[in-house]
C-alpha positions, -999 to 999 in steps of 0.1 A, spaced: -558 349 562 -577 383 556 -564 397 587 -529 392 580 -535 402 545 -546 435 560 -517 439 582 -496 435 553 -507 462 540 -510 485 568 -473 475 571 -469 484 535 -485 518 541 -466 523 576 -428 517 558 -439 534 529 -452 568 546 -423 568 564 -400 572 534 -419 590 520 -412 610 547 -374 609 547 -376 615 508 -391 648 519 -362 653 549 -336 649 524 -352 670 497 -350 653 469 -320 639 473 -326 601 475 -342 583 447 -384 581 447 -382 545 440 -372 538 477 -408 543 486 -423 518 472 -393 496 475 -399 500 509 -434 496 509 -429 464 492 -399 457 518 -422 453 548 -448 439 534 -422 411 523 -409 410 556 -444 410 578 -452 384 554 -422 360 564 -416 371 600 -458 359 598 -451 324 585 -420 311 610 -440 325 639 -479 316 639 -465 285 649 -445 292 678 -482 319 684 -504 293 680 -487 273 714 -479 300 734 -509 298 742 -512 267 752 -521 252 784 -493 225 795 -506 195 796 -518 197 752 -483 180 738 -473 185 707 -469 152 694 -459 157 652 -453 190 634 -450 191 595 -422 215 583 -422 226 546 -403 244 520 -419 257 485 -403 278 456 -422 309 459 -410 312 495 -376 307 489 -364 316 525 -381 283 537 -355 266 520 -330 280 548 -355 271 574 -386 247 569 -416 264 576 -439 251 607 -473 247 586 -494 222 607 -489 200 639 -509 177 650 -514 177 691 -531 156 724 -546 172 750 -536 150 781 -565 170 799 -588 155 783 -578 109 789 -600 88 794 -589 49 810 -616 22 816 -601 -1 844 -616 -29 821 -599 -23 791 -564 -4 805 -546 -4 772 -570 19 756 -573 52 755 -598 78 748 -583 115 740 -591 143 718 -564 153 694 -558 187 682 -554 192 648 -541 223 638 -541 239 606 -523 275 598 -552 298 577 -573 262 592 -593 263 620 -580 244 648 -604 212 652 -609 189 682 -611 149 671 -619 119 694 -599 95 693 -592 59 707 -556 44 711 -552 8 718 -514 17 732 -509 -24 732 -518 -32 696 -505 2 682 -540 11 671 -564 39 672 -601 47 661 -612 81 649 -641 79 669 -665 104 636 -692 91 631 -723 83 649 -724 41 643 -701 34 671 -712 23 707 -703 17 739 -706 -18 753 -712 -25 791 -679 -34 793 -665 -4 782 -657 -17 747 -658 5 715 -681 -11 693 -688 1 650 -652 22 650 -632 13 623 -592 7 634 -562 20 617 -529 2 622 -494 21 634 -462 19 638 -455 16 673 -433 45 670 -463 68 662 -460 102 673 -491 103 683 -496 69 695 -467 75 722 -480 111 733 -518 95 742 -501 62 756 -473 78 779 
């Protein structure tokens, strides 16, 4: 977020400098308010570009095995342009490179789920999905143990709808 703020300030100074040069070349025929107006417009333009391109920039660097399962589109009154096209501010992805299956429990899949949100650190969470029972267990605590047959004990299971996109991405 700090770097985006710096980039917005730099774009304002650049646009203001260009407008100042144009004002000087016009020998004062243009109104003087053109300099701060161009600076403000540059900041706004950079901010809108940054908001809309964040999601694309995030997934562009992902390998093809990382499947986007869910994304959140939002609108806000302080971003009136988001009513025209909602802004994606977070998403959930399944890293298929990390899939682990147990021959004793073929309906269960252990996989890394990636949680990304704008202006926050990306989090990776180990999640166990039961594809047949439509449920998941987040493996976040140290109370979780793996039994000899490969079953997980000590996990809290959460029921999911059958069409849950993260469940479908992990189980497909």
